[in-house]
N, C-alpha and C positions, 0 to 999 in steps of 0.2 A: 920363678915366674909368678905373676899375680894370678890368683884363682877367681878374681872378680869377673862379672859378666862384661865389664868394660876393660878388662886387663890387658888386651893385646898391645897397647901402647907402652906398657910398663915392664921394666926389667926386675923390679923389686916388689915384694908384697907390701901391703900397707902396714905401717907401724901399728902395733897393737894399741898404743895409747891413742893414736889418731883414729883408729877404727872405732873405739869406744866414744871418742870425743865427737865424731861426726854422726854416729848412728842415731837415727830417730825411731827405729823399729819398735822399741819398747814403749814409746809414747803413742804411736799411731795405730795400734792394733784395732782400734774402733773403726778404722777405715777399711778393714779387710773386705766386708761384704760389698762395699761400694767399689773397691778396686776390682774385685772379681766381676761385678756387674758391668763395669766399664770395659773390662777386657773382653767379656763375652760379646758385648755390643761391637767392639772393635774387630774381633775375629769374625763375627757374622758379616760385618761390612766388607772385610777383606775377601771373604768367600764370594759374596754377592757381586763384587766388582771384578772378580777373576784375578785379583792380585796374588792370592793363594788359591789352591784347589778347594773344592767343597769338602772333600775328604779330609784335607788338612785342617780346615776350619772346624769340622765336626770333632776331630781328634783333640784339637786345642780346647774347644768348649767342654768336651767330656773331661779332660784333665783338670780344667778350672773348677768344674763342679765337684770333682773328687777332692781337690784341695779345699774347697769351701766346706765340704762335709768333715774333713779332718779338723778344720778350724772350729767348726760348730761342736764337734765331739771332744775338743780339747786335746787332740792328738798331734796337732801341728807344733813343731819346735821353732820358736822364734830365737834367732841368734844375731848378735851384733855384726857378725861376719857379713850378713846380707845387707847391712846398712839401713834399708827401709823395707816396708812391707811389699812394695812393688817388686823389688828384686827377689825377695823371699818367696813370694807367690809364683813368680815366673820360674825361679830355680826349681821349686818343688814340682810344678806342673811339667817341666822339661824332664825331670827325673822319672815321672810317671809315664809320659808318652814318647820320650826319646827326642832326638834332635829336631824333629818338626816343631817342637815347642818354641824353638828359637825364632820361628817365623812370626810369632805373635807381635813382636815389637816393630814389625815393618810399618813404616809410615807414621810412627809416633815416637815421642821422647818421654823420659820421666818428667820433663818440665810440664808438658800438657797433661800427662797422666796424673800427676800429683794435684794439679789444680782442679781437674774435673772430679777427682775423688773428694777433695776438700769441699767443693761446692755441693756435691750430691749429699755428703754427710751433713753439711750445715743446713741445707734445705730440709732434710729429714728432721734434724734437731729443732729447727725453728717451728715446724708443725707441732712437735711435742711440747715445746715451751708455750705455744699459743693455746694448746689444750689445757696446760697447767694454769695459765692465766685465766682462762674461761672458768675453770673449776673454782678458783679463788674468787672470781667475780660472783659466781652463783652463791657461794657462802656469804659473801658480803650482802647480797640482795636479801637472802634469807634472814640474816641478822637484822637488817633494816626493817623488814616486814614484821618480824616477831617483836620488835621494840618500837613500833611506829609512833607511839605516843610518849615515849620517854623523853624528858626534857633535861638538857645539860647546859653548862655555860659554853658559849663560843668564845674563843680567845683570839686576841691579837697581842703580840709581844708577850705571850703567856700570861697576860692579864685579862680578867673577865671583861668581855666586850658586850655581847648581847645573848639572850637566851636562844638556843637552837634545839631542834630535835636531834636526838642521838642518831636517829636514822639518817639525817642529813649529813652529820659528821662522817659516819662510816661510808656513806655513798660517795664522799669525796674521793676515797681511795679507789672506788670502782672506776671513776673517770680517769684517774692517773693510769690505772692498768689498761683502760681502753686505749689511751694514747700509746702505751707500750705495745699493745697487740698490733696496732696499726703500723708502728715503726718496724716491727718484725715482718709484717705483711709487705711493706714497701721494700724491705731488703730482699725478701724472698722473690719478689717480682723482678728486682734489678739483677738478681742472680740467674735469670732465665736464659742466659746465653751460654752455650756450651763451648769450652775451650779445646775439647778433644779434636785432634787433627791439626792443631797449630804446630805440632812437633817441637823441635828445640827452640825455635824462634822465628823461622822463615817459612813455615809450611813444609810441604813435602812434594817430591817429584812424582809420587804414585797417584793414580787417579781415584783418590778416596772420595767417599760420599759423606760429607760432614752433616748434611741435612738429615740423613738416615740415622747416624749415631746420636745426633742431638735429640731427635724425636724418641728414639729407643730409650734414652736415659731420662726422659721426662722434661727436657728443656724445650724452650719455645723455638730456638734457632741457634745457629753457630755464631760465635763471636766474629767480629769484622776485621780485627787486626791481630795477626799472630804474635807480634812483638808484645803488644799490650796484654794479650791473653795469658802468656806464660809469666809475665812480670807483675801481674795484677794481684794484689792482696787487699784490695779495698773491702771486699766482703769480710775479711778477718778483722780489719780495723773497725768497720761499721758494726759488726756483731758485738764487739767488746764495748762499743759506744752505746748501742741500744741496750745491752745487758747492764751496763753501768747505770744508765738512766732508770731502768726498771728497778734495779737494786736500790737506787736512791729513794724510790718510793717505798720500798720495803723497809728501809732504815727509818724513814719518817714514821711509818706505822709502828715499827718496833719501838721507837722512842716513846710514842704515846702509850703503847701497852705497858712499858716500864713505868712511866709516870702515873698512869691511871690505875695501876695495880698497887701503887705504894700506899702506905697507911695515911699519908697526908691527903691523897685524893680519894682512894678506895672507890673508884667508879666501876671497876671490874674485878672479877676474881678469875685468875687463870687456873686452868685445870692442873692438878698435881703432877700429871705426867708430862707437863711442859715446863716444870720448874724444878729447882734443886734446893738443897738445904745448906746450912753452914756447918763447918766442922767444929765450931766452938760456941755458936749462938743457937741454941735449940729451937728458938721461936721463929727463926727466919724461914721465909719461903721466897726464894730469889727467882726473878724472871730471867734466868740465865739464857734460855733459848732466844728470847727477844734481844738480849744484850749481845749474844754471840752473832746473831744476824746483823745487828747494827754494826758490829765490829768488822764483819766481813766486807762491808762496803769499801774499806780501805784497799783490800786486795782487788776488788772489782775495778776501782779507779786505776790502780797500779797496772792492771792488765791492759787497759786501754792505752796508758802512757807508754807501756813497753812496746805495743804494736806500732804506735805512731813513731817511736824512736827507731825501731828496727827498720822501718821503711824510709826513714829520713835520708835523702841524698843518695839513694841507691841508683846507679846507672842502669840503663836498659841493656840486656833484657833480664834473664834469670841470674840471680846470685845466691850463693849458699847461705847468705844472711837470712834469706827468706825461709829456710828450714827451721828457723827459730820461732816461726809463727804459731806453733802448735801448743806448747805447754800452757801459755797464758790464755789462749782461746779455749782450750779444753777445760781449763780451770774455771773460766767464766761460765761456760756451758753447764758444768757439773754443779757449781755453786748456786747458780740461778735456779736450775731445775730442782735441786734439793730444797732450797729455801722456799720456793713456791709451794712445793709439796708439804712442807712443814707448817707454813703459815696458814694454810687452809684449815687443817684440823685444829690448830691452836685457836683460831678465831671461832670455829664452829663450836668448840667446847667451852669457850669463854662465857662467863655469866655476867650479865649486866646488872649492876646494883642501882636501879633507877631511882630509889628513894634518895640515895646519896647524891646522884647527879642532879636531881631536882633541888635538893637543899643547897648545893653549891651554887646553882644558878640564882637561887633566891637571895643568898647572902652577899652577892658580889656586885650589887647595883647594876645588874645586867639589863634592868628595865629603864635605865636612865635615858637612853635614846628615845624610848617610847613616850616618856614624859615630855621630852622636848617636842616630839611630833604632836602630842596632845596640845601643847601650847601654841604650836604653829596653826593647828586647826581652830584655835581660838582667836586667830588674827595677829599673833605676835611673830615678828620676823625671826627666822631660824637662829641667826647669830645671837639675838637677845634671849631667845628661849634657851639656847645652849648655855649662856651665862647664868640664867636663873636656875637651871637644873644643876649646874656645877656648884652653885652656892648652896642649894638644897642638899646635895651629896656631902659637901663639906660640913654642913650643920649635922647631918645624920652621923657622920664619922665621929664628930666630937661628942654627940649624945648617944652613941651606940644604938642607933636605930636604922631600920631599912626605910626606904622611901614610902612603901605601902603602910608603914607603921605610924607615919606622921598624922596628926589630927588635921582637920580642915583649917582650924585656926593657925596651926603651924604652917600649913601650905600657904595661907593668905599672907604670911609675913614675907613671902617671896613674890607672890603676884595674886591680886584679888580676882583675876579671871578664873582661877582654879575652883572647880565646883566638885560636888559629890561624885560625879562620873569619873573623876580621876582614878578612883580605886579600881574600877572595872577596866579602865584603859591601860593600867600598868600592871595588871595581874600577869603572871608568866604565861598563862594559857592565852590571854588576849594578845600578848606580845607575839607569840608564835602564830596565832590564827591570822593576824593582820598582815603577815609577810607572805602575801600570795603572789608576788611578782614571779615571773617565769624563772625557775631555777632557785627560788627562795626556800626558806625553811618552813613555810606554812604546811600544815598536814596534807592538804590536797595537792599542793605543789610538789611535795616530796613523793606522794603516791604517783603523780604524773611522771616524775623523774624516774621512778622505779619501773614504770611501764615502758618508758622509752629505753631504759637500760636493758630490759628483758628482750626488747625487739632486736637489739644488736646481737644478743646471744643466739637468737633464732636464725 
């Protein structure tokens, strides 16, 4: 005879290979506190509704709390025989308090139980991730404020475009993370409906109070459709999508840390404790942490595709395919949280080499657009000004000069409207200062941007 809690229908025990193949208990132990919390709320509701006696409800709740303590103390034994943590906890609770423990499952199914556990755990994890994002944002703001006057090249196509403040560059990542924070906030809100009480797929014949359990577990309200409730894994898909997008931003930052710490750029110096060396080249200081983070982006994207594929074409309602939702979602959770926690101190300890960033901006013709703007202010149409400056840059390249190194006579060979004030107009400081449009790289504009960023954190 089967020893499973559901074994009455079966003449034979589960094949040991199948038992291990189907079991999720070793993956989902992180759900234990949420499963117990959900079961306590359910037992409380059963007692309040008179579905079980108050004494029975109290006994079940006491048994669940004892199981919780065993888990916290590391005394609980997880075994694949139990298949999942729901059955493991119920089995142990019943061992403690006796047959009355079997009344806990009245009016519910593992189908709604696993979904409510999953949502509670994910909502808790989302709040942790949002805190990690905020901490990284605070580090970015601090780095921007402490290097407010540092000038660097701004790039398009990884070619020098225009001079920018380094603070403006790093604040770009603040706003990426801001969007990530709001995506997780949106998901948290969408997960505000409680599936508990949907039972297997059709609801239950018992007079349960779903509003009570929803409020007890921190949800806004019960779900509206029991079939959708137990077959819904949108939150798992959406989490891996939001996590993948957030990680995309971390990979972009990682890539720039790798580039900017190289000898060819040398804009930054990463702290030794976030780098490694070479086994053969003794001079090497490799940005391996940033490279590792960049590489983990592939796994994060793969987790999203795995979830989408698992859910593709599944008929209503619950199917065991959906038990495959955990491994990649938990991996996305852990990878994102760990990476956010590592990125923050790596940035915090990073040294900005502002002399090098300024020199790079000066030698890359980053002031060419400003020379064109200068000519426009002299009455020359922009397209004509663009051609004049392009010719001047071509001349400079051939004669190994920068624009600001040309004599006035040389400038006049391109246009006689150019006067001595050209030198002031195309200095890097003037280029920065003049870009005062909202959201621009001018010093005051960046300071305003930082103040707005701080207001979101508060």
